[in-house]
C-alpha positions, 0 to 999 in steps of 0.5 A: 116680873121684876127686872132691874136694868142698871146703866152704870157709866165709867165714863164716856171717854173724851169728856173734860177732865176724864182720862182713860187708863190703858186697861180695865176701866177708865177713872172718873174725875174726883170719883164723883158720879155724874148724871146724864140726862136722856137724849133729845127725841128719845123716850125715857122711863116706862118699860115693858113689864119691869115696873114703873120708873124702870130707869135705875142708877148706881148708888156709888161712884166706885164699885168692884166689877170683878165677876169672880170665879166662873167668868162670864156667860160664855167663853173668855176672849180679849178684854173683859171683866176678869178677876181683880178688874174694877171700874170707877162707876158714874151713874146715868139714867137710860131709856128702856124700850117700852112694851105696849100691848093692844088686847083684842078680845072675842066677845061673840055669843059663844064666849058666854059662861065660864069662858067669858068669866075665866078670860075676863078674870084673867085679864083683870088680874093681868092689868092689876099685876105689879109685874105689868106696871110700866106697860102701856095697855089698850083694849077692844072687843069684837064684834063691836055690837051684838046686833051686827051693825058695822061689825064687818067694817074694819074701820069700826075697830080703829078706835079702841074701847080703852085707849093705850095707857100706862099701867097702873094708871090705866088699870081702873078704866080697863077693869071697868070696861071688862066688867061692863062688857058681855058676850053677844054676836058673831066672829068678824075676826079679820075686820077686827084684827085689821082695824086693831092692827091699823091702830097698832102700826100707827101707834108704832109709827108715832112711838118708834122706840116702843115694842108694840104687840097685839094679843088676840083671844078667841074661841072660834074661827072667822065667820059672818063677813065677806072675805073673813077667812083664816087666810085673810086674817093671817094676811093682816097679821103678816102685813103689820109685821112686815110694815113696822114689826108689830107682832100678833100673839094669839090665845086659843080658847075652847071652841077654836081650831088650833091649827087655824089660829097657829096660822095667824100667830105664825103670820104675825111673827109669834110661831103658834097660838097659846093653847088654853082650849083644855083649861080656861084657868090657864089663860092667866099664865099664858098672858104672863108668858106673852108678857115675858116673851115680848119683853124687849131685849133691847136697851137704849143707850143714853146720850153722852155728857156734853163734850164727850163721845162714846167709846164703843169698844169699851162697853160691857154687859153684866147679868146678875140673877136673883141673889147670884154672882154677876156674870158677864155677857160676851159681846158678839159682832152682830146678830149672825155672830150670836149663834146658840150661845150668849151675847149682845151686839149693837144695832149699829157699830158706827152710830149705836143707839141700842144694845141688843141681847142675843136670843140665848141671853134674851131668853135667860133674862126673860126667865128671871123673875128678879135680876139685874142687868148692868151696862158698864161704859168704860170697860173692855168687854169679853168677846164672843 
């Protein structure tokens, strides 16, 4: 996936020498683009699956933001980027919410043969895929050893086989680990998932601006350890989700019980397992689906220039599918106001830090292989 997110500022009001116009978008002093540094204590660069260096800036100081005939992605309301309207655009870098993935791969003896070669080939392709560049990916296996030593102790899985690192820098270590590992042993799923989720939730605590997920791939049911059941494994996934939002995705390989893995996925906030029981060759496509569905639809708002304040009533979001006319996404009051239609809203109306896309707009964005998402500051939005 190659998705360009542009943050186009026009401008933050109350900056010295900047005057707001009564309608449309505000003007910029001398028409010069002004760079805005990322705010303190906020992550910048690196994003979920949209390529390294995913902060983009406008190449010109002024630009026409008319959406043309057809309007926005939804009904017309007060304000908006209507026909003939334009914004004087200043550019600014903005931090995107990065996507971090911890892969927990079943290397039990039953994975030997075509299942192991199919899964490992797909994972190698995933971490070398240009669409994964910018993601942070880590990897570990269960059981930890082929002789069962410490496999039932969840602390054995706290340390990953390959630590989380940004792709493609971490790609060589990931591929080397995959190529040097072979199947053997049982299926201590609950302690393995507990250990990896302990790692993932701690990583999320240390990186609150990141989206962190775990991907569990297995061909079996929990077995071989005390208390190692489907229900206890699902409980681990649910605890992580409730604690700080770490989701658990599950890929069901031939030999697994789909209903059991659905239970774990649902507890982890991802509804059901991705099913490749009939065709291991589909594993690669399922990894791409997970990447797309997990891509954060939240955009961090950069800090305003010194002496300026953000006018939260003059922010518009525009979506441009590959080669198509840009369309405005209307503003919703909050998540409840999204309904089934397109929209976006602030995480906090008084002190917003993020712009969040409504589910329908999020799904539209995630389906696009090549597109642009522009956030225009200084333009009154169309209202949902």
